[in-house]
N, C-alpha and C positions, 0 to 999 in steps of 0.2 A: 580473590584467592587465585594464585597462579600455580599451575601444576606443570612442572618442568620434566618432560620426558619425551622420548621418541614414541612412535606408534607401533612398536613391535608387540607381538602377542605376549611376550614375557612381561613387558612393561605394563600392559593393560591388566594383566593378572595381578601383579605385585604392587603397583602404585595407585594411590587414590581410591583403593577399595573397589576398583572396577574389574569385574570378572569378564572373561570372554563371552559368557552367555549374555551378560548385561550389555555388552558392547554391540550385540546384534539386534538390539531393540530398534524398531523403526522410529523415525523422527516424530516427535509429538508437536503438533502445531500449537502456537500460542506465544505468549510474551515471557521473556526471561530478563533477569537483571543481575549485574555484577558491579558493585560500588556505584559509580556515576555513569555507567553505561547500560544500555538496554538493547534488546534484540527481539525481533518478532520473526517467527517462522510461519509462513502461510502456504496453503495449497489450494489449487483450483484444478479440478479434473486430475490429470496426471502430472501437473507442474508444481514444483516446489521452489519457493523463493525465501530469502532471508533479508532482513533490513536491520542495519546497525544504527544506533543513535548515540553519539558521543561528542561532547565539546563543540556543539553547533554544527556538526557534520552528520549527514545522512548518507549511508552507503547501502544500496540495494543491489542484490545479485541473485542470479539463479543458482540452484543447487543441483548437482548431479543426482538424478533420481535413483540410480543404482549404486548402493554402497558396496564397498569391497567386502571380502569375506569376514572382516572383523567388525562390520557395521559402521565403517567410517565413510561419511559423505563428504565429497569435495565441493567447494564453492567455485563456480565457474570464474575463470580469469583472475583468480586470487590465489595466493599461496596459503590458504586457510582451509580448515576442515571442521566438521561438526561430528560429535559423537554423543549419542544419547545413552548414558550409563543407567539411568532410571527415568521414570516419568516426571520427576520433579526437578531434574537438573540437566544441563546441556553443556558439554565441553566444546569450546570454540577457540580457534586461533591457528597459528602456524603449527605444523606437526610437532615441533620441538618445544613449544611453549603454549600449552592449552590453558584457557581461563575457564573456571567453573561459573556458570550462570545458573541462578535459581529461578524456578517458575513463578510468575506473578499471576495470581488468580483474579478473576472478575474483570478482565480487560474487555471493553466493549468491542463488538464486531465492527468491521469496516476496514477499508484499506485506503492509503493515500494514493495520489496519482502515480508515484514511482512504483509502488508495490503493484498497483493495477497493471501498469505497463509491463512489469516483469512477469506477472502471472499470465498475461495474455500473449506475450511474445513467443515465437517459435524458435528463437535463437538463443544462444548464450547471452545473458544480460548482465551488465554492470553499469551502475550509475552512481556517481559521487557528487553531492551538492552541499553547499553551505546553507544552513537553515537559520533564518532570523525570524523570531516570533514563532507562531504556531503554523504547522503544516496542515492544510485542509485535508480532511478525511472524507472519503466517498462511502456511503453506506454500501455494504456488500452482503453476500450470502452469509448466514450465520456460521456455516461450516468452515469458513476461512480460518477462524481462530477457535474452533470448537475444542473440546477436551478429548476428542477421540484420537486414537493412535492410527496413523496412516498405515495401510497395508500395502506391501510391495507386490 
């Protein structure tokens, strides 16, 4: 499902049923899915990262920890943003063409090597790689993908 609109306050209020109060919700760590694409949001200490899986490609990037006043988080070194309208969905994409991802429950904890690199890096992080077969996952702290809401 694509939601086509700019990220103005008026658009957030009128389109997609997203109110400005809902747009100020902190990011919910976990896994989300939209059609044949999936996304994971993870946190470690004060670090946020996102990982996209689509068509044999894995993109891992750090997230700007401080959202703007509308609750819009930017993804470092990409022209994409994240908005958490409610705890079950996440809007992701370029500001003019957001895609709605729905939360996937019961995803086992753990991170792959790229997500681990992103979470432990002190700099803006961006890595894109082609994936063939399965990607090895490293067991990690359970709170990386917990159901809690991150506090700013």
